[in-house]
Backbone as a ProteinNet text record, in pm:
[ID]
protein_1_A
[PRIMARY]
MRYIFALWKPNGESPGWSNEYSPEWGDRLARSIRRHNPDAEIVTITDYDKEDFGEDIECHEFLYGSRDWSSMMELYRPEIVKDRAILVGLDTICTGDLEDIDDLVLHDGYCHIMPLDPYFSPKTCNGVVGVNFGTSQEIWFNWTAKAARGARDSEEYRMFGRFSEMVYLRKNAKASDLWDEVAPGQVLSYKVHVRPARHLPERAKLVYFHGTPKPQQIKDDWLEEHWA
[TERTIARY]
107.3	-27.5	54.7	43.4	82.9	58.6	110.1	89.2	143.6	57.2	112.1	62	166.4	165.6	205	158.4	226.6	303.8	422	483.2	564.3	526.7	577.3	650.8	759.5	842.7	761.9	794.9	714.3	662.6	559.4	548.3	406.2	393.5	282.8	148.9	141.9	0.9	-99.9	-38.8	-131	-102	-207.6	-226	-86.3	-75.3	72.5	125.2	40.1	92.7	133.6	102.7	155.9	269.3	320.2	478.3	579.5	505.3	606.3	666	588.1	602.4	743.9	823.1	947.7	968.4	1084.9	1113.2	1117.1	1124.7	1129.4	1021.6	900.2	752	742.8	799.4	790.9	849.1	978.2	1046.8	976.4	894.8	833.7	700.7	630.2	554.7	575.3	692.7	721.6	767.1	828.1	864.9	715.4	657.4	538.8	453.8	441.8	377	454.6	580.3	666.7	662.7	650.7	649.9	543.1	422.9	318.8	268.4	322.9	353.3	436.6	562.4	707.2	739.2	639.6	626.7	561.9	517.6	433.7	536.4	491.2	578.1	516.9	603.5	565	615.2	502.7	510.7	505.9	557.2	526.9	532.1	472.3	474.4	535.9	658.3	717.5	799.4	842.4	929	1072.9	1102.5	1228.3	1258	1406.3	1466.4	1466.2	1468	1496.3	1612.9	1697	1821.3	1802.2	1664.6	1629.2	1563.4	1520.8	1448.2	1575.1	1554.9	1629.8	1567.1	1459.1	1395.1	1341	1326	1356.6	1191.4	1178	1059.9	1056.7	952.3	946	885.2	996.2	951.2	911.6	821.4	764.1	753.6	789.9	734.2	584.9	546.5	418.2	414.6	294.6	281.1	251.4	145.6	106.1	188.2	194.6	297.6	273.9	112.2	66.8	102.6	101.1	113.3	22.9	-83.1	-184.4	-281	-373.7	-457.8	-511.3	-508.6	-528.8	-423.3	-299.6	-192.7	-229	-341.9	-341.9	-414.5	-478.7	-543.5	-463.8	-354.9	-231.8	-192.5	-272.7	-277.3	-329	-418.8	-496.7	-413.6	-349.7	-263	-241.8	-327.5	-337.8	-211.5	-105.3	35.6	114.3	62.5	121.4	34.1	-100.1	-178.8	-171.2	-129.9	-76	-188.5	-195.2	-307.3	-401.5	-349.1	-454	-332.8	-440.9	-339.1	-410.7	-366.2	-406.8	-334.9	-427.2	-357.8	-383.4	-294.6	-261.9	-200.2	-237.4	-183	-23.9	42.2	183.9	144.3	48.6	28.3	-51.7	-47.9	-107.9	-6.8	-54.9	26.3	-36.4	36.9	-5.6	23	-83.2	-103.8	-125.7	-143.1	-165.7	-161.2	-172.4	-150.9	-269.5	-198.9	-276.9	-348.7	-304.1	-399.1	-500.7	-603.3	-725.9	-785.6	-727.5	-728.9	-697.5	-584.4	-548.8	-618.8	-691.8	-788.2	-905.1	-961.1	-1057.8	-1059.7	-939.2	-927.8	-928.1	-1047.9	-1049	-992.4	-922.2	-855.8	-951.8	-1100.8	-1200.9	-1280.3	-1362.7	-1483.7	-1481	-1557.1	-1557.1	-1535.9	-1402.5	-1347.8	-1306.6	-1366.4	-1310.5	-1356.3	-1265.2	-1317.5	-1272.2	-1382.7	-1355.5	-1409	-1334.4	-1418.9	-1523	-1625.7	-1718	-1662	-1685	-1627.3	-1647.9	-1533.6	-1584.7	-1666.5	-1675.9	-1733.8	-1871.4	-1881.5	-2015.6	-2067	-2035.7	-2127.3	-2262.2	-2338.4	-2306.4	-2181	-2133.1	-2025.6	-1897.9	-1827.4	-1712.2	-1608.6	-1498.6	-1338.3	-1215.6	-1129.7	-1027.6	-913.9	-917.4	-818.1	-727.3	-796.2	-749.2	-828.1	-796	-835.7	-800.4	-884.4	-846.9	-917.6	-806.2	-844.9	-780.1	-850.1	-784.4	-749.5	-693.8	-655.7	-760.2	-832.9	-936.1	-1049.6	-1081.9	-1134.7	-1057.6	-904.4	-787.1	-796.1	-823.3	-796	-930	-1043.4	-1171.3	-1163.4	-1106.9	-1136.2	-1021.4	-884.9	-812.7	-863.8	-886.3	-927.6	-1053.8	-1153.7	-1232.6	-1184.7	-1065	-1014.5	-922.3	-882.9	-793.2	-867.1	-993.9	-1085.3	-1152.4	-1155.6	-1239.4	-1138.8	-1026.8	-911.9	-859.3	-875.9	-864.4	-980.4	-1090.7	-1204.5	-1206	-1078	-1108.4	-1156	-1157.5	-1225.3	-1145	-993.7	-947.1	-954.2	-1038.2	-1052.1	-1211	-1252.5	-1420.7	-1464.9	-1585.3	-1615.4	-1697.5	-1755.6	-1790.3	-1708.2	-1585	-1511.4	-1408.4	-1452.6	-1354.3	-1400.1	-1299.1	-1343	-1240.2	-1285.5	-1237	-1121.7	-1194.3	-1138.2	-1039.5	-1021.2	-892.6	-995.9	-916	-982.6	-954.8	-1056.4	-1025	-1062.6	-976.9	-968.2	-1072.5	-1077.5	-1220.1	-1352.5	-1354.4	-1514	-1512.6	-1434.1	-1434.5	-1446.1	-1388.6	-1434.1	-1557.3	-1614.9	-1752.7	-1829	-1819	-1882.3	-1886.6	-1785.7	-1737.7	-1694.9	-1653.9	-1582.4	-1653.3	-1765.7	-1839	-1774.9	-1806.2	-1712.7	-1807.8	-1733.4	-1834.2	-1868.2	-1717.3	-1762.6	-1727.4	-1754.8	-1709.1	-1596.6	-1503.8	-1386	-1503.6	-1587.2	-1648.6	-1728.6	-1792.4	-1878.5	-1786.3	-1708.7	-1628.5	-1510.8	-1466.7	-1362	-1381.5	-1512.7	-1512.6	-1438	-1407.7	-1275.1	-1145.6	-1141.5	-990.3	-930.1	-977.9	-922.4	-1018.7	-944.5	-993.9	-931.6	-998.4	-944.3	-896.9	-791.2	-741.2	-812.2	-850.6	-927.2	-1055.8	-1146.3	-1259.8	-1274	-1178.1	-1201.3	-1138.2	-987.8	-878.7	-863.8	-853.7	-831.7	-926.5	-1044.7	-1177.8	-1136.2	-1119.9	-1103.7	-1012	-884.2	-762.4	-688.4	-696.6	-609.1	-673.7	-543.5	-551.6	-663.1	-758.2	-857.8	-795.6	-837.6	-779.1	-765.3	-913.3	-895.1	-808.9	-789.3	-721.8	-619.9	-635.5	-487	-429.7	-519.4	-460.9	-530.9	-440.1	-501.4	-444.7	-572.5	-506.4	-544.3	-460.2	-469.4	-510.4	-594.1	-666.8	-645.3	-599.7	-582.7	-498.1	-528.6	-429.1	-495.6	-454.9	-294.9	-229.3	-133.4	-5.6	55	94.2	165.4	258.6	345.4	453.9	417	284.1	233.7	165.5	163.6	98.9	216.9	177.3	253.8	221.9	91.6	50.9	149.8	156.9	239.4	262.8	147.9	110.4	184.8	163.3	228.5	417.6	465.4	593.8	647.5	522.7	578.8	566.2	478.3	444.3	470.6	517.4	540.3	715.9	789	937.9	1010.1
-117.8	-17.6	134.1	227.9	354.2	451.8	531.4	628.2	754.7	830.8	972.2	1071.2	1177.2	1280.4	1432.6	1545.1	1656.3	1737.7	1803.2	1874.8	1972	2109.3	2238.3	2331.8	2368.8	2490.7	2597.6	2662.4	2743.2	2873.7	2929.7	3031.6	3114.5	3204.5	3297.5	3274	3191.2	3169	3055.1	2969.8	2909	2921.1	2861.8	2886.2	2890.9	2962	2962.4	2850.8	2748.1	2658.2	2519	2548.5	2477.8	2476.5	2593.5	2613.7	2544.2	2481.4	2405.2	2297.1	2238.5	2084.9	2102.9	1998.5	1964.9	1835.2	1803.7	1677.7	1580.8	1620.1	1523.4	1466.7	1545.4	1513.5	1374.2	1399.3	1293.9	1150.8	1167.2	1073.9	991.8	1063	1040.4	949.7	1023.4	938	788.1	829.4	718	553.3	618.3	514.8	450.5	566.1	492.8	418.2	447.2	334.8	210.9	215.7	114.2	20.9	43.6	-24.9	-129.9	-128.6	-170.1	-248.3	-168.6	-228.6	-208.8	-321.7	-279.8	-282.9	-338.4	-307.1	-183.2	-89	20.3	86.9	185.4	255.2	391.8	468.6	610.7	707.3	801.6	876.6	1008.2	1127.1	1249.8	1338.2	1443.8	1566	1667.6	1729.2	1845.6	1918.1	2027.7	2124	2053.3	1972.6	1953.8	1841.3	1798.1	1703.4	1585.3	1478.6	1330.8	1327.9	1404	1384.3	1473.6	1510.7	1604.4	1512.2	1399.4	1308	1175.3	1126.8	1032.1	910.4	890.8	761.3	750.3	629	577.5	671.2	763.3	809.1	859.9	819.6	844.6	996	1069.5	1206.1	1282.9	1345.8	1427.6	1548.5	1664.3	1788	1838.6	1902.4	1989.9	2033.5	2025.5	2081.8	2220.8	2288	2414.9	2487.9	2604.7	2721	2740.9	2736.8	2788.4	2690.8	2743.2	2642.5	2703.7	2619.1	2639.2	2545.8	2505.3	2389.3	2335.9	2451.7	2378.8	2285	2268.7	2205.4	2041.5	2050.9	1906.2	1821	1909	1829.9	1746.1	1769.4	1696.7	1559	1536.9	1399.6	1316.1	1356.8	1272.1	1244.9	1286.5	1293.4	1113.7	1066.6	940.5	900.1	945.4	877	866.1	935.1	905.8	811.7	819.1	717.9	564.4	550.9	431.1	357.3	231	128.8	165.7	217.4	232.1	327.2	409.1	445.9	491.4	539.1	600.6	754.4	854.3	984.3	1060.4	1091.2	1104.3	1209.8	1292.3	1437.7	1378.8	1502.8	1485.8	1456.4	1493.9	1479.6	1349.8	1227.3	1102.8	1028.5	927.4	830.7	704.8	623.3	490.7	391.1	302.7	284	136.9	58.7	-79.8	-128.6	-260.8	-353.6	-272.9	-233.6	-191.5	-274.8	-396.9	-478.1	-480.2	-487.2	-476.5	-364.4	-229.2	-84.9	-119.8	-154.4	-181.5	-255.6	-368.4	-438.1	-345.9	-263.6	-181.1	-117.8	-91.1	8.6	-72.8	-80.2	-170.8	-91.1	-217.9	-188.4	-156.9	-173.4	-169.2	-82.1	-8	92.9	187.3	274.9	387.9	383.6	388.9	391	519.7	557.6	703.9	715.5	643.7	602.5	735.6	793.7	907.5	894.7	957.4	964	1045	1031.9	1122.2	1242.5	1338.4	1485.8	1487.3	1473.8	1434.1	1542.2	1690.2	1752.1	1777.9	1770.7	1816.3	1688.7	1557.5	1451.8	1495.7	1472.9	1362.3	1398.7	1528.2	1576.7	1460.6	1489.9	1384.9	1482.8	1438.4	1509.8	1437.3	1500.4	1416.8	1404.8	1340.3	1303.7	1180.4	1099.9	997.9	916.2	929.1	890.1	769.1	664.2	555.6	587.7	554.7	625.2	498.5	477.3	380	473.7	405.9	470.5	523.1	464.3	507.7	641.3	647	721.8	848.2	823.8	971.4	1035.2	925.4	1017.5	1093.2	1056	1128.4	1257.3	1205.2	1349	1468.9	1390.7	1509.1	1552.1	1500.5	1570.4	1668.8	1623.2	1724.7	1870.3	1876.7	1946.6	2014.6	1942.8	2056.4	2138.1	2068.8	2174	2290.9	2266.9	2360.6	2467.7	2400.6	2509.3	2614	2541.8	2651.5	2744.4	2705.8	2809.6	2900.4	2880.4	2980.8	2947.6	2783.7	2728.7	2773.6	2756	2809.4	2951.7	3056.1	3181.1	3175.8	3084.5	3099.8	3093.5	3183.1	3183	3053.2	2983.1	2855.5	2745	2759.1	2639.2	2710.1	2820.4	2897.7	2834	2847	2825.8	2915.3	2993.5	3087	3149.1	3203.8	3321.9	3256.3	3119.6	3041	2934.4	2898.1	2785.9	2636.3	2567.6	2421.9	2336.3	2263.9	2143	2046.4	2047.2	1980.1	2016.8	2128.7	2190.6	2137.1	2161.3	2108.8	1968.2	1881.4	1734.8	1704.9	1764	1747.8	1778.8	1886	1936.4	1871.6	1769.8	1755.4	1595.4	1541.9	1390.1	1318.5	1279.4	1210.8	1077.9	1049.6	929	791.6	706.7	572	489.3	505.1	458.2	527.2	517.8	566.8	517	541.1	424.8	396.6	487.2	500.8	379	304.9	208.5	90.7	108.4	-16.4	-63.8	53.7	-6.6	66.5	35.6	122.7	93.6	224.1	263.6	221.2	217.2	217.5	332.2	417.6	571.2	684.7	728.4	820.9	963.7	1087.6	1186.2	1206.9	1258.7	1252.2	1350.9	1454.4	1563.4	1502	1407.5	1381.8	1249.2	1154.2	1012	989.9	993.4	983.5	1027.1	1194.1	1285.3	1240.5	1260.3	1236	1075.7	982.8	878	833.1	929.3	943.1	835	750.2	616.9	607	556.3	499.1	379.3	380.2	309.6	161.9	53.6	-94.6	-112	-57.9	-85.7	11.2	116.8	238.8	185.3	210.2	200.9	331.3	428.7	537.3	660.2	735.1	868.6	970.6	1099.2	1182.4	1329.2	1431.2	1562.7	1665.7	1723.9	1840.1	1995.3	2072.6	2188	2154.2	2205.7	2187.3	2111.7	2060.9	2049.4	1950.4	1982.2	1860.7	1776.7	1691.3	1560.2	1626.6	1711.7	1716	1827.8	1866	1934.4	1851.7	1729.9	1628.5	1527.9	1449.4	1389.6	1227.1	1219.2	1078	955.2	849.2	717.4	670.3	651.6	601.1	660.5	803	885.5	857.7	831.7	828.2	678.3	607.3	479.5	479.3	518.9	518.5	634.4	733.5	881.5	908.1	839.3	856.2	854.5
-21.3	-8.8	-0.3	-75.9	-100.6	36.2	97.9	184.8	159.6	111.1	55.2	158.6	149.6	240.7	166	197.4	121.8	237.4	165.9	259.6	198	238	160.5	239.6	208.5	294	352.8	466.6	509.6	434.9	438.8	370.4	422.9	370.7	416.9	374.2	303.1	267.7	337.8	403.7	483.7	646.1	712.7	869	930.8	1008.4	1110.1	1150.2	1180.9	1277.6	1159	1027.5	920.9	898.3	910.9	911.3	996.8	1083.4	1179	1140.2	1004	943.1	887.8	888.4	818.2	777.5	711.6	687.8	799.5	916.9	1028	1038.8	1062.9	1054.6	949.5	832	716.2	755.9	819.7	870.8	1010.1	1074.4	1209.5	1144.3	1016.6	976.8	945.2	808.9	779.6	878.3	990.7	1104.5	1178.2	1190.5	1256.6	1178	1032	941.6	954	901.8	874.9	980.2	1123.6	1256.6	1226.4	1168.1	1164	1015.1	922.4	783	712.2	755.3	702.3	534.3	471	325.1	271.9	364.4	317.8	227.1	111.1	14.1	102.4	128.7	182	50.8	49.2	-71.5	-33.7	-79.4	-56.2	-210	-175	-252.9	-200.3	-231.9	-130.8	-228.9	-150.6	-194.1	-165	-78.6	-34.8	-102.4	-119.3	-187.2	-88.7	-180.5	-132.6	-16.5	2.8	62.8	218.3	212.5	315.5	434.3	366.8	459	486.7	626	663.3	600.5	623.8	593.5	438.6	386.2	248.1	214.8	151.1	106.8	-14.8	-104.6	-264.4	-270.1	-342.3	-313.6	-480.3	-487.2	-635.9	-611.3	-695.5	-699	-714.2	-647.7	-687.4	-827.8	-897.1	-1006.4	-1017.1	-904.1	-892.5	-819.4	-842.5	-781.3	-627.8	-608.1	-458.1	-376.1	-235.5	-146.6	-38.3	-68.6	58.8	61	90.6	138	-16.3	-115.6	-279.5	-295.7	-231.4	-277.5	-245.9	-144.9	-58.4	-177.4	-281.4	-392.9	-470.8	-472.4	-545	-486.6	-373.5	-304.9	-413.8	-522.6	-588.5	-738.5	-752.5	-887.5	-912.8	-1004.9	-1040.6	-1068.9	-1107.2	-1122.9	-1014.5	-901.9	-792.2	-705.4	-693.8	-634.9	-667.2	-817.8	-895.2	-858.3	-785.8	-815.7	-693.3	-585.2	-475.2	-371.6	-289.9	-165.6	-66.6	34.9	157.3	175.6	177.6	183.3	316.8	393.7	506	533.8	653.4	676.7	757.9	757	849.8	982.2	1046.2	1167.8	1214.7	1140.7	1161.7	1213.2	1298.1	1359.8	1325.6	1300.5	1316.6	1431.8	1488.3	1623.8	1614	1508.7	1503.4	1359.9	1341	1201.7	1107.2	993.7	877.1	787.5	805.2	713.7	651.8	768.6	745.3	675.8	754.6	651.9	522.1	501.9	341.8	277	291.9	217.1	177.3	265.4	236	113.1	89.7	-16.8	-161.4	-222.5	-362	-479	-530.5	-670	-786.8	-769.8	-896.4	-822.1	-930.7	-888.8	-820.1	-785.9	-730.5	-594.9	-553.9	-402.7	-354	-271	-178.3	-41.8	75.1	176.6	286.7	335.7	428	572.2	669.2	793	796.4	889.4	915.2	990.4	977.8	1021.7	1158.1	1243.4	1388.2	1476.7	1421.5	1486.8	1406.6	1272.7	1182.3	1137.2	1176.6	1137.2	1099.7	957.5	874.1	762.3	785.6	686.2	701.2	584.2	581.7	625.3	637.7	627.6	561.2	587.6	493.7	550.5	688.7	791.2	725.2	702.3	649.3	548.5	395.1	288.3	220.5	164	74.6	-43	-145.1	-273.2	-386.7	-514.3	-611.1	-732	-834.3	-941.6	-998.3	-1037.2	-1127.6	-1081.6	-949.9	-825.6	-857.9	-817.3	-794	-968	-1045.1	-1150.6	-1162.1	-1151.8	-1180.9	-1099	-1008.4	-900.4	-924.2	-976	-1012.2	-1117.5	-1221.8	-1352.8	-1328	-1218.6	-1203.4	-1153	-1051	-988.1	-1086.2	-1165.9	-1225.8	-1334.5	-1417.9	-1462.8	-1381	-1265.1	-1166.1	-1156.3	-1121.6	-1093.1	-1173.8	-1314.1	-1414.7	-1423.6	-1372.5	-1368	-1261.1	-1170.6	-1034.6	-928.2	-935.6	-776.9	-642.9	-665.5	-578.7	-483	-602.3	-548.8	-499.7	-528.2	-508.7	-365.8	-317.5	-198.5	-181.1	-292.4	-229.4	-169.1	-180.5	-95.4	-19.7	57.1	131.4	303.1	389.7	507.9	580.9	700.4	752.5	671.3	526.3	472.5	365.3	365.2	260.6	196.7	84.5	20.9	99.6	118.7	191	101.6	105.7	-5.7	83.1	204.3	257.9	212.6	212.3	161.9	14.9	-62.3	-203.5	-209.9	-139.2	-142.1	-102.5	-4.6	17.8	-100.6	-191.9	-276.3	-414.4	-424.7	-576.8	-583.9	-436.1	-453.6	-317.2	-356.3	-257.5	-213.2	-57.2	-19.2	-57.8	-93.3	-150	-8.6	94	202.4	329.2	461.5	584.4	649.7	696.5	796.8	935	915.2	1076.6	1063.7	935.7	907.2	883.1	785.5	741.7	807.9	894.7	984.5	1117	1203.1	1328.4	1437.6	1461.1	1620.9	1524	1434.3	1373.1	1313.9	1262.2	1197.2	1326.5	1387.2	1521.5	1510.7	1494.1	1561.2	1679	1712.4	1861.9	1955.2	1889.9	1976.6	2037.8	1915.5	1985.9	2018.4	1976.5	2007.8	2113.3	2143	2195.3	2297.9	2295.9	2412.9	2537.2	2474.6	2593.8	2653.5	2581.4	2654.6	2764	2747.1	2811.5	2815.1	2701.2	2685	2485.8	2437.3	2308.3	2304.6	2244.7	2218.6	2192	2208.3	2155.1	2011.9	1936	1805.8	1718.3	1786.5	1692.3	1606.6	1482.3	1385.3	1322.4	1295	1241.3	1338.8	1405.4	1457.7	1407.2	1377.1	1276.6	1352.4	1353.2	1475.9	1344	1374.5	1299.6	1392.6	1350.2	1442.2	1529.3	1662.7	1739.6	1867.2	1963.6	1972.5	1847.1	1837.2	1765.1	1826.9	1774.6	1832.4	1946.6	1925.6	1993.6	2119.6	2145.2	2235.3	2360.3	2327.7	2441.7	2466	2590.5	2673.1	2689.1	2597.9	2614.1	2595.3	2695.1	2702.1	2541.7	2496.7	2361.3	2239.4	2245.9	2160.2	2148.9	2267.6	2270.6	2236.8	2217.8	2177.6	2008.2	1957.4	1819	1736.4	1783.6	1692.2	1784.9	1720.1	1761.3	1654.3
[MASK]
++++++++++++++++++++++++++++++++++++++++++++++++++++++++++++++++++++++++++++++++++++++++++++++++++++++++++++++++++++++++++++++++++++++++++++++++++++++++++++++++++++++++++++++++++++++++++++++++++++++++++++++++++++++++++++++++++++

């Protein structure tokens, strides 16, 4: 399975906390996933060079010049997704065996697995996304056409005054399945599912962070085990 993340160099176009990311985050993510899935292909779309990463990470350049949340749409580039992939944020932590998760990302048909938004269910979010080649091709071609018509600057896709790829996906790329239904308890929000429980739930496989706090701001024992 391919696990794909995006990493761009600090700039003035994105929220301030996004400028904290660096190749070290990519290395931590790669190690976290490979502890449980040694054969995983870790892939990034990035401004950094391959030599900037300590782990074996496949690197691709961005196609578009802007570095804001519209850059996250490049995770759907079909030539990078290839057969199938799981799209993750840099602040995602793998905490369990991923075989069952991987098997849910189907090779054929429309496959676009998303979580319910932990705050605004039944809306979806893109904390962790499973997608195959055919679906990524459809979503990517649709995005490039809309981007050419100014979607990045459209009020329709804004959140907190900025373009939001999550809002765009809700409107233009519906989920085929929900992790909450096909893998209950396995793909979790730290803020909503893990922090209130005061421990890592037993079935957790992928924990995604959104907004704050970030992993380096918490001291949970499970984090030290899985994010190092």
